[in-house]
N, C-alpha and C positions, 0 to 999 in steps of 0.2 A: 319664301318657304315659311311654315308654321310649326313653331317648335311649343311643345308643352313640358312642363318639368312640376314632378310631383313629389315633393320633398316637404317635411315639416321643419326644417332648420333653416332659419332665415339667412344667418350668415353664408352657408354653403350654398343656397340657391344664388345669392348675389354673385359668388364667385364663378359660379358656373355660368351665370348669364354673360358675365364680364368675359370670359373666356371664349363664349360663343361669338360674340361681338367682334372680338381680336380677328377673326378670320377674314373679315373684308366681305362675306357672302350677303348676300341680298335676304335678309331675313323680314319679312313681312309683319311675324308678330311673334313673341313669345310670351307665354301665358303660365301662371304658377297658380298651383293649387297644392293645399297642404296635407290632403288626405284622399283615401282611394274612393270613397262615395262620390265626393264632388267632381274628382276627376272623370269618373267613368260617366257621371251624369253629362260632362261637357264633351266627352266624347260620342255622346249619342246625338249631339246637335251639330258638332263640327269636326271637319276633317282636319288633322295633322299630320305633317311628314315625318317629324320625330318626336318621339316620347320618351323623356329621361326619367326614369322612376327609382326612387330610393328603395333600398332593401328594407331599413327598419320603418316601416311607414303605417301609421294609425288608420284603422277603417274608415274612423269618422271623425269629425271635428270634436275636440275635449275628450277622445278616447285615448289610451297609451299605445305607443308605437309596439309592433309585433316585428320580431326577429326576419318573420317571412312574410310579411305584409306585401311587400312589392311584388313577390312570386306569387301570393294570393290574387292581388289586383291583375296582374297579367293574364291568370288562368281564368279570372272572371270576363275579362276582355272577349277572349276567344269565345267563351260559352255564349255570351251575351250578343244575339243576332242584330241586335239594335246599334251596336256599337259601329262608327266607323274606322276601323283598324288602321293606325299610320303605316308608313312605309318601312320605318325603323323603330327598334326599341333600343334602349341602353340602360343596364341597371348601373347603379352607383351606391357606395357605401362608404363611410367614414370610421367604420369599425373595423379592424383588421381581422377580429375573428369571424365575423360574418362574411369576410372576403373567402376566408380559407374555407368554411362550409357551403358556401353558395355559388362558388366559379360553375362547377359542374350542373349543377340546377339552371343556371343561368344559359348555359352552352345548349342543355335539352329543349330549352324554348327559343333555341335560334338567335339569342340575344349574346351581346357581350357585357362583361361585368368589368367596372373600373373600380379602383380603390382610392377613393377621395381623401386627399391630405392638404394642410395649409402649409405644410414643410416641405412635401415633396409634391413637386408639380408634374409627375409623369402622367397625371388622369388627362392634363389638357390636351396634349396633341393627339389622345384617342378620339375625344370628343371633338375636336376641332377637324380631324382627318373624315369624321362621319360626315361633318356639317359639307366640307368641301367635296366629299363623293356625292352626297345628295344635291347639293349645288349644280355639278357636273351632269348628274341624271336628269334633273330638271330642265337643262338646256337642252337634251336630246329628244325627251318624252314629250310628246304633245299636250297642252294643257289639259286636263281631264275637265269634262262638264260634271258639274255635283249635282245630285239628284235633290229636287226641292219638293216642299209642300203645294206652295200655291205659285203658277205662274200668271203675270198680269199683261195683256197686250193692248195697246191703243191704236189708233188709226192715225193719229196726229201727234206732234210732239208738244203742242201746248195740252194735250190731255195727258201726256207721261208726265209734263212738270208738275200737273195736280197731284199724280202719284207720288212723285218724288218729294212732294211736300209734305208727306205722312212721315212721321218720327220712326223710322224704320232702320236707320243706321245704314244708308245707302252707301255703296261703294261700286262705281263703274269698272267693269272689267272688258277687255277686248280679247278675245279667243283668236289665235293665229289661224289664217285662212276664212275667218268669219266676218262678212262685213257688218254685222247687226252687233251694236254695242248693248250688252247687257247691264242692267242695275241690278245687283244683288242686295237683299236687306234681311234682316231679323225682326219679326213681329213678336213682341214680348206680351203676354199675357198676365192678366191679374194673378193666375194660379200658378205663376212661374213656369208655364210650358213655355218654350220659342218654337216658332212656325218659321222655316226658311222660304224665302219669297225672290221670284226673279222678275224684272219688269222690263220691257221693252216695247219701242214705237214701230209701226211699219214705215215702209218708204215713202208709202202714198194712200189716199184714201181709196174704198172700195173693195168689194170682196176677193179679188185675186192676190192683192198683197197681204190682206189678213189671213186669208186661208193659207198661204205660203209662211207665213210668219208662225201661225200658229202650229202647223205641222212640224216645221223646224223646232219650236220650244218642247213639242211633247216628245219628240225623238231623243233631243240633246239632254233635257233635264227631267224627264219622266215625273212629271206634277201629277198631284192627286188631285187639283182642281186648276183648270185655265178659265182666267175671268178676263171678258172684254168690260173695259171700262171707257167712260168718254161722254160724248154729246148724240144728241137726238132730236128729231123734229117731232112735235107733238101733234094730237088732233084736236083740232078747234073744241071747246066746250067739253073736253073729257079730261083735260089735264092742264096744268099752269107752267107758266116758264120757270126753269128751275126745279121741277119737280123730278124725283127718281123714279125710273122705270127699269123694274126688273122683268125682263122678258121671259113670258111663259103664256104660250109657245112663242118661236118665232119660224120666220118662211121667208123664201124668196120670192117676193111677189112678181116677178117677172118670169118666173116658171109656167111654161103652158105653151100655146102653139097659137100661131097667126094664121088666121084662116080668113075665109071669103064667106058672105051671107049669101042667101039665095038672089038678091038684087046686086050682088057683085060688090058690097061695101066690106071695108076690111075690118075685121073683128079680133079680138084676143080672148080666146078660151084658157083662161087660167086652169094650171094643174098643180099648185104649190103642196111640197110635202113639208107638213109641219113638225117642228121638233119641241118636245115638251122639257119644262125644266126638272130636275131631279125633286121628286116628291118632298124628301126631308128638307132641301134647301127653300123649295117654294113655299112650305109652311113655315118655315122659320123667319124669312122674310116679310109673310104677312104678318106674324106677330111683332116683328120689330117694328113695322109701318102702324100698328097700332098703340106703340109706345109714344105718348105724347111728349115726354120729358126727352127721349133720343131726338125726335124729330125737331122740337126747338133748339138742341143743343147743336144741330147740324145747320139749321138756319142762323143762329146766333154766332156760328164760327166765322161766319163771312163778315170781313169789315168794310166792305164797297158797298155799293149801291144795292139796293135789292127790288125785284121786280114787285109790282102788284099783285093781290091774290094769296090764298093759303098755301103755305107749301107742305106737300105730300109726298110719301113714298107708296108706288103703286106697284102692284104684281099684275100684270096682263099682256095681252099680245103686243107683239113687236115684230114689224115687217122690214124686211132688207131687200135692197135694190140698187141696182148697178148705177143708177143716176142720182145728181142731186135735184130736189125736188122745189119747186117756185111756185106751184100751180094748184089751185084749190080743187081742181077737176080731177086731177090724178089721185089725191088723195081720197076722193070719194070713191072712186074706181077700186082702188085697194081695200077700202071699208068695206066693200062689197064681199071680199074674200074672207072677212070675219069681222062680223058686225060689232064685236066689243073691241076691235083694234084700239089702242092708245098712242102708239109711236111708231114711225119709220126712221130708218137710218140706213148704211150701207155696207156693215160688215158683221153684225150678229151672227146671222145664219151661217155665214163661213166658219167661224170659230165653233159653232155648235157641230159643224159637220166635220171639220177637221179633228175634233176630240172624239167623234164616233168613229172614226175611221184610223185612229192612232192603234198602237202596238198594246195589245192588253198588260196589265190592266189600265183599262182607258180612262183618261181622268174624267172627272164631272165638268161640264161647261158651262158658265154662268155669265150672263151678258146684263151689265149694268150701267145704264145710261140716262142722262139727264136733258130736259127738255130746253133746247136753246133758242127755238123758234116754232113755226106753224106750218112750215114748208108751203107758204101763200105767196102772193104779191108783196107781201109786207115784210118778207125773210129780210134779216140783218144778222150781222155778226155781235151784236152789243152783248149778249149774254152768255157767250161760249166760255169764257173765263169761270164765270158763276156756275154754269152748269157741270162744267169739269170739276169745279171743286165740289159740290154736292153730291156727284157719282162717286168721287173718289172718298170723300167721309162717311157715305153710307156703306162702301164697302168695309172702310176701317171698323165701324161697329157690327158688322156682319160678321167679321173674323173675330172680333173680340167676345163676340157672344158666347156664353157658357155652353150653349148646344150645338155651337158650329163644329161638324163631324170630323175634328182632326186629332 
């Protein structure tokens, strides 16, 4: 249970929090704000079960309290469509004259008004009863899936570990009846904006698992963006180990028809449907790829061994397929489908397609993967952790960019 107390009197706030803790109910978070503006901003970003509001409340920091400030605050919450409304609201006041004036006004708003006094403790059982009721309600109602700004999925747990290393205040949540463990975090931008994010890994590699996970994420969390991060194979002489590849476009290289030539030879007639990246995101990634300082920061952030060659961020074609490749000839066949091919992997196209078929408004899908091998006979796992790191690190710079459209 999450509780927000909006009150500018510190001693009263301490008493209220102490009374709530006495209930023994599972309270996950108790947050205090001293003015209406800060509290409303917080409610735009986070969902609370109970909000306790002082009647005599200042509108902003360093402004004098208003006798009807709490009521005005409540009215603004109802008007503001960006606010995540709490399940319950309780008004409280330590001023007896305000209690007499405002009891009916509180009831008109569907809320209860308590009279706080450090001499008379009658307010305690009122708040404690509200907490106990919400706790009982929480036990009976299935856990809700919050709407998020960005969803990140990976094909491997090791790739997810690189994402969870980002400083986003991650918390793991398991929802009843769901076998997937979801990790919720908050991205705090320099301009004060908070971006909500959820991240999860598929059970196994390949397009079916990633498509199923992406579809579930789109339905449950309704993200504005769904991002595939992780590792890929690069095309020799077009990229280097560790390079970040932003897929534009991506397609299923195995889509087509197996036929027979005139002399009875088995042939494959490719018929891929290419899905391009959102134009605004593609251009932003190109701009970031040209930022030498940003590129240096990503490479220098890795404390382990580094591969030879120049580190780059590249935007270009990435093909997805059902098979792990360790064969030079197959890469050449795929390159014939798009001569600018930079990388191949097993999931990106599935995520792009899942986003396209999701309920409106459909999220923007982005695939950002980094090169860990060249899908040839020399293929090894030596650079997988480094590649997972560079993929996650570039994602962090992308969402932190001033022009990222959120």
